[in-house]
N, C-alpha and C positions, 0 to 999 in steps of 0.2 A: 580414551573416543566414548567408549555407549555414553559414560555418565556425562559429554560433552554435548551429545545427541539429545540425549534426552533433556539437558539445559539448554539446548535450542528452542527447542518442542515445547516446553514449556512457558520457557520467556518470553514466544508470543504468542503466545497462548492468551496469557498477562495481558501483554501490552494492549492484542488486536480486541479484547476484553472489553478494554477500559479506549480503544478510540468506536470500537461501537456498541456503547454504550450510552459516550458525552456527545459523541459526531455527526446522530442523524437526529437526537433530540434535544439539543442546544437553538434550533430552529424554529422549534415550538416552540419551545421555553420565550423564546423573545417573543414568538406572537400572542406565545398568552400576560405577557408584557405588555400589550399595543403595541410595541414596535413595528411599522410597515413594512410591505414587500423592500421596495428601492434601498430603506436602512437596512434592513436584518442582509439584505446583498453588501452592501459596503462589506457591513461587518465582517460575513462571511469571508470574503474574498478577500481583505485583513488579515485575517488570521491564518487561510492559506500562502501568504504572499508571506505572510510572517514564520512559519514552518519551514517555508522553499526555505528561504537566504541561514535562519538557524542551523538546518542540516548543513550546509555549504560550510558554516563558518567553528559547529562543533567539526563537526569532519579536518576541516583545517586547524584548527588547536589545535589538539591530539599529534598530529602529528610536527606542529612548528612547536611543541611541548615533551612531545614520547611522555606524555602523564597519559593514559588515554583511557583506564580504571577511573583516576583521581573526575575527572572530569563527567563520566558513566552515574559515577554516583551525588554526584551533584548534581548533575539534571534531575536527576531522578529525586532524589531525597525534596527538590526548593517543589517541584514539580505536584507529588505529593499536600504542600506546603500551600500551593495556592490552591490545590483543589478544596484542600480541607479550610480555606478564607471562604470559597466560593459558597461554599455550603453549609455555611455559619452564621456571614459573617450578613448583615441586615449593609446592601450595596446600592451606590443610584447604576442608573445604566453604562456612564463611565469607567467606574472602578469593577460593576462584573466584565466589563468587555478587555481594560487593561489586566484585568487575572485571564479570560479566558486567553486573554495572547501571550501572555508569559508562560500560562503553561503549554500552552505550544510548542515556544521556542522550545524550552528546558526542558522538556517531552522531543525532543528530536535527539537530545544530547544521548539516551540508553537507544535508542534504535537504533542509531547511524554507526555508533557506538559498536553498539554489540554486534551488527553487521559484519562491518570489519574482522572484528575477534574470532569468528564463525572463520569469518574464509582464512587467517591464518590457521586456526587448528585445525580444518578437512585441506586446504591446500584443494586440488581437483576436484576433489571427490566430489558428489549434489550430496553425500548422506547429512554434510553439517545443515544446509536451504533445504534438504528435500521435507527436514525436521522442523524445518526452522516455518519454511509456510504451514505445511503443514498443523500445524500445533495456531499457527493465524486463521488459520480458515474455521477452524473448530470454537478460537476466544471471539471472534463473531461471528459468529453461527448462533452461539448463545449467546452471547450479550442483545443481538438486536430482537430475539427469541424473548428476553427476562427483560430488560429494559421497558419494553412497552406497557406493560403489564407493573410494573413500579412506577410508571409516571402515571396512569393511573389511578392505580391506590394510594399513592403519597404523593411526592414530588418529583420534582428537578432536583434537590436539592438530595435528599438521599439518596437520587446515582450517582452524585457524586461522593457522599460520602463514604460509599462501595466502592470506587478506584482509588478510593487511600490506600486500602490495607492490598490492592489487586499492584500497581506502582509500587512500592519498598517490596511487594514481593519479587517483580522481576528487575531492579534494581540490584538484588542482593544474588538473584542467579545470574548474574553479566559476570560478578566475583568468581563464580565458578564453574563459568564458561574459559575465562581468562586462566587461574590456575593451573590448566592444561600447558602452560605453556610453556610454568617452572618459575619460569621470572625471566623469559625473555623478554625484552626492552627495545621497547621502538626509538631507531636510530635517525631517523626521515627527520627531515629540518622545513619540512612543509614547504617540497619543491613547489611552486603549480606546476595544479596538471594537464595547463592548455597549451595547448605548440608540443606538444609533447606527446601525445596518448590519442592518434589521431583516432585507431579501434574504438577505445572511446568515448570521444563523438558521437562516433557509428552508434553506435549503442545506445550510445542517451538517446539521441536522435530516433531512435528504432523503437527506444521505450515512451517517446510522449506518444508518436504513433500513434503503438499498443493501447496506452490509457485513456487515448481519446474515444477509442472505441468500448473499452470497457467503463467509459462514463457510460455510451450510450445502453449499451446492455442493465448499467444500472440504474438510468433517467429517465428512457425512454421510453425504449421497450417497452419494459411493464405495462407503461399509463400505453403504449398501442394495445398491448397484450390484455389490460381493462376495458379501457372504452370503446377502441375501436372493433378484437375479435366481443364482445361485449364479454366478456369471458371472467371479472368480478374483481374486483380489490384482492381480494383474500384470495381467491386463487391466485394472477398471478405473481403476487406476491410470495406465492408459497412454489411456485417454479426460479426464482431466489433462491429459496432456502436446499430447492433441491441440487442447483448448482453447489453451495456454500460445502453439502453434503460429500458428498462425486469428487471432490476438489482434491479430500484428504487422501483417496487413494490411488492419484491422478498426479501428485505435487508427487506420491511415494516412488510414485512408479515410472517417472518420468528422472526421477534422481537417479534411482539403480538404470536405468535409460545411456544415461550421461554418464558413466561410466564402460559402455562399448565403445557410444559413439562417436562425442565428445558436446560441450555444452552448446559451439557456432552451430554446429547441424542444429540440432535440439530447438536454441532460438530462431533459425530459420523457416522451420518446421511450427513452431508458433504465429508465427506472421501470416503465412499459409492454412493453417488452420484459424485463425482471427479473420483474414476474407473469407473464410466458406460458413462461420460463422453467420457477418454482417448477411452477407447473401443470400444464407439461407432464411433468414429471418422475413425477407421478403415473402417467400412462399410457404407460411406458416396460414393459418384459417381458421385453427377450431383451439381446442386445450390440449388436445393430448401433443397433439404437434409444438407444440408451445414451449409443453413441459421436456417432448425430445430433445428442442433447438438450444431450451438453454440447459439440458443435462450435457448437449456435449459441448457443451461453454465450457466448463472442467478440465477439459482437453487442454482448451486453447489456458487457461490460465496457467495449469497441472508444469504447463509444458516454459512457459517465460516469465512464472516467477521464478525459480529453478535456474535455467542457465545464463540469464539479465542477472541475478544479483550473482552465481558466479563470474561471470564473465568479465563484470563489472570487479572483482577483485585483483581479475587474471590481467589486468591490461596499465596497472598500472602500481607502483611502491607504496605511493601514497594514499593510503587505505584509508584513511580518516576522512578525507577529501576526496573520492574516484566515487565511496558511500554516500560522503556531502551531495556529491554532485547529480549523484542517483536517485533519493532521495529528494531532492530542490527538483529538479525532469516530473517526480510525481505531482507536487505540491501545485506546479505552476501550470501541468497538464489540468490538474483541477480545475486550475484558475479563470483557463485559456476556453477550455473542451466544453462549458456547456453553452458557453455565448456561440461560439463556431459551431460549432453543431446545432443549436437551435435559428442560424442562419440559413446554412447548408436546405436546413431541415424546410424551412418557409420557402423559398426562393427556391428546390427542388421536387420541392413534397417529400414524402416518410420514403416512401421505396428508390428517390435520387441518392436522400442522403447515406439511403444505409447502400448504392452500388457505388457511391464515390468511395465511402470509408474502405468497403473493399478492394479495389481498383490499387487505393493508396497502399491499403492493406500489400498487399500482394506485388504491385510494384518494391518497395522493401522488403518482402522474402526476396524476389529476384537478384536486388541491389543487395540484397547483407550476403549466401551464397556465396557473390566475389570479392566485398571487401570483407568478410570475415573469414577468409580459405584461411588462414594461421589457427589452427585448432588453442587452445586452452590449455 
């Protein structure tokens, strides 16, 4: 079990390093090629949509065939090849975008299927996903800190080359997690997840609401800190770094707490914390308060990430399909949220947008207390 816990930590550390190295820099790379805002927006929206569909596809396929390990390895190896080709070949814009989409489609396989395996290994224990998400926070923090420097000194192609061995590493680590099951095979035949799992639907709606707040935390609040409060871009981004760093102990804390109070209560609490976080941002007036409130977000993400990912696996015997749907909602929310939140901010103002999201999260918190009463 300890080996699987360490493997889960390392797997998502490498996976989120790859995501953190490529995801924020790809729009900058497109801009350096002279691609306008509108076209860049279409490209990025298409990428998120493709990744979401891919997550559900890989999960369904693994349940249908019972060959989870095979599809995870296949997806990882071909994702590494796609990134390698993007790094080395002179490509037209259409070919570059096609390979980028292909990389995202293939990369959804290792993550989705690894989460299904972690759930099976650890069951109702929060230890597995605690290690998984703590590793993810570390990988993202390191990548976002290092990739910008690499882009300035070298190029986006060098960043892509660095991701190739990382992809190979997290693909190999998945095999180690699978070995803990000592040959246990999946016997599911890909039963459809809709109509059978109302609790899963409820959780997915809560995930969608939560990710909208996460998008605000990453895209809107730092801009407000930097320009409206006047604390500057560098200081504003440091608040995000603080949150990522504090997320690691927060995730580990909530993974232990779940064993005592249950994942359903922690998930409800995370929505309440998210409501508090968005409301508190209305009162921020200087840098010290910005750091304090953004640091508070570590509790929001720490409670949500472990509880939601654990509960998803416990709502369905079709683990692959369930985690495919979970990751698909992440992608859909990241497509919808920027535009939806932008409309709220335009029509209601910054404070009105925050209060609206806070109210929605609070209602979701109260509903979840009744909707998720049966503990996992």
